[in-house]
N, C-alpha and C positions, 0 to 999 in steps of 0.2 A: 717444215720448220720455217720460222720467220724471225725478223728482227726482235731482239730482246728475249727470245725463248731461252730457257735454261736447258742445257744439254749435258750429257756425260759422254766421255770417250768410251767406245766399245772395244778398243784395242790399244796396246802400247804403241807409242811413237818414239822409239829410242833416240832417233836423231834430234828430236825436240825436247828430250828429257821429260816427256809426258807419259802417264801411265793409265791403263784401263781404269775407269771409275772416276777419274778426276772430273770435276764439275766446272762448267764455264757458262758464259752468256754470249749469245750471238750478237755481235755489234755491227756487222755489215754483211750484206749478201752481194757478192761480186757478179755472180751469174747463177742460174738455177743449180742448186746442189753444191755450191762453193761458198763457204762462210768464213768470216773472220770471227774467231772466238777468243774472248778475253777470260783468262783464268786469274782469280784474285785469292789472296789468303784471308785469314780471319781478321786481319787488321785493315782490310780494304785495299791492300797494295797489289798491283798487277805483277804477277810473276811470269806470265806468258801471254802473248798476243799472237795467235797463229792462224794461218789460212788452212782450213780443213775441209774435206769432202763430207757430204751428208752420210756416206757409207761408214765413216769413222765415228759417227755421233748417234746418240739416242736421245730423243726428246723426253724430258722429265715432266711429269704431271703431278700437281699438288692437290688434285681433287678426284673424287670418285667418278669413275666412268661407267656408264650403263653397259650391261652385258650386251654383246652383239647377238642378235637372234639369227639362227641359221635359216637359210631360205628353203 
């Protein structure tokens, strides 16, 4: 994952009032595997800006990926 990637939460984070499946954008990388993620609504308003671990996120892809060939 890198700056400006689109990601989704893979788990609920009740303390932050965020839920699995919510989509955000990586806006900062503090150290390997630790990201600041901005969550915005349909009007473009930020509703959460939180520091999250890579293990809490899934990278979203908007293009076809070639199948991996087994070795």
